[in-house]
N, C-alpha and C positions, 0 to 999 in steps of 0.2 A: 306153619311155624310151631315150634315146641316151646312152651312156656317153662319158667323155672319150676313150676308145679308139676311139670311132666305132661301137660295136656297139649293135644294138637289143636291149635287155634287158627281160625280163618283170618285173624288180623294180628298185627304186631306193631307196637309203638317203638320205633327205632330212633332214639335220641342221637345216635351216632351220625344221622343224616343231617343234623344241624352242624355242619363242619366248615362253615365260612362265617365271616364277621357279620354279614347282613342277616342271615337266618338265625344264627345264635343270638345276636343282639335282639331280634324281634321276639324270639322265645323268652329271653331274659326279661323283656318288657312285660310279657304276659305273666311270668312268675312274680315279678315285683308288684304289678298292679293287683293280681289276685291276692297276694299276701296283704297288701295295704287295705284292700276292700274287705278282707276277712275281719279286720279289727283286732287281730291277735297282738297282745303285748309281747315284744321280743327285744333282745339286746344284740343278738348276733345270729349268724347263719353257720350251718355245718353241712358239708358235702361228703357223704360216704364214698370211698373209693369204689369204682373209678368214675362212673358217669357223674356222680354227685359233685365231684371236684370242680369240673367245668361249670356245671349248673349253678352251684353256690357262688363261684367267682363271678360269673356273668350277671347273676341276680344282684350281687352286691354293687356292681357297676351300674346296673339299671336303677337300683334304689337310690344311689348317690345322684343320679341324673334327675331323680324326682325330689331331691332335697333331703333324703334320708340316708346319710352316710352310715354305713353299717359294716362292722368288721365280720370276718369269716375265718373259718378253719376247715381243715379236712384231714382225713387220716391216710396213712400209708398202709398197704397190706403187709409190708415187711418193715420191721423196726430198723432204724439206722443207728449205728454205734459211733458215727463220726459227725462232724458238723453240729447242727442243732440236736441231732439224735432223736430217739423216740419214734412214736408213730403219729403224733399230731403235728401238723404243719399250719402255720398262720397264727392268728390271734389266740391268746390263752382262752380256753373254754371257760366262760363265766356268765352269770346271769341267766336270762331266759333265752334258750337256743332253739331256732327253727331248723329242722332237718330237711334238706332239699334233695330230692331224687327224681327219677323219671317216672317210675311206676312202683306199685307194691304188688308183688306176686305171692310171695310166701311170708313176707315180713321180716326175713332174716337180717337184711342190712339195717333195717330200722331198729331191731332189737339190739344188734351190735352197737349201733350209734347211741342208743339210749344208755347202754352200759358205759360207754366211753364218756359221755356227757356227765352222767352221775358220778363216775369215778373221779372226775375232775372237780366235783363240787358244784357243778352247774345244774340247771333244770331244763329238761326238754319242754318246750312251749307248744310245739305243733310240728306236724309233718306236712310239707308242701310238695305235691307231685304234679306232673303234667297230665296224666291220664289215670282216672279211676276205672279199672276194668269192670267193676261191679260184679264180680264173680265169687261164688262160694269157695272157701278154702277147703283143703283136704283132698284126699284121694277118692277116685270113683268108688262107690260102695260105702264110703264113710265121709260123705260131704257134710260140712258144717252148714248150719242155717245162716251163718254170718259170712260176709266177705272178709278177705284178708285185711282190707282197709278198716272195716268195722271191728275186727278182732284187735288190730293195733290200737285203734282209738279206745276201745274198752279196756284193754290190758294196761295201757299206760295213762289213761285218763286225759288224753290230749286230743285236740281235733286233728283230723287228716283233711287237708284242703286240697282240692284239685282244680286245675285250670279247666279241664273238660272231663266228661265221663262217657260211659258206653252209650247212654241215651243220646248225648250230643253227637257221638259218632254215627249212631243209627239214623238220627234225623238228617245228618249231612249226607249219608249214603242214599237216603230216601228222597231228598229234595234237591241237593246241590252237587252230588258226586258225579253226575253224568253217567253215561251208559257203561263205561269201563268199570268205575267203582260201584255203580248201582248193581252190577252183576253179582257182587259179593253179598248183597243184602240178605238173601235167603240163608246163606251159610252163617252169617253173623246172627241172624234171628234164631236159627236152630241151636247155635252155640249158647246164645243168651238163655234160651228156654231150658237147656240142659244144665247150665252152670250159674245162671244169673241169680241175683238176689232181688 
């Protein structure tokens, strides 16, 4: 698999595989519980196009089921000049906003999201992702000592919260993944040695 950073990775988190009500609902429950457990103060959710749209929407439903009714918004990649117009859909961006996405590879969508949130007069409160790849950002030969997640957190002064991380994935491959998934453990270990933080 080739990452957004251009690396050939032995693993890939494909949020697009959560494409039915049961699996998406279960993922949303993990997002909601992870956010509540983090203790972050927030007023609403924001899902960057495209995967973040579904993730923020589903997480809002899961939060409501836990007694925390929360508004959400998302952006369009292309502005509309009819109907409600603009690039933001859903609730007006206001207060403390949690950005919800699947992973952070280069941090591009988070930076764009922070700009939109601040332009609306709101404040980014945190970023919530499914998987922290725990890998250094930058190109080969010019790798940062920090991961993309750490850089985003440092750059914007907000926490980046993940449901799981590379250590969790590696533990799963080692202990519970079975022979088929366990066969990838060495490749993941080599990748982590080369790019990990």
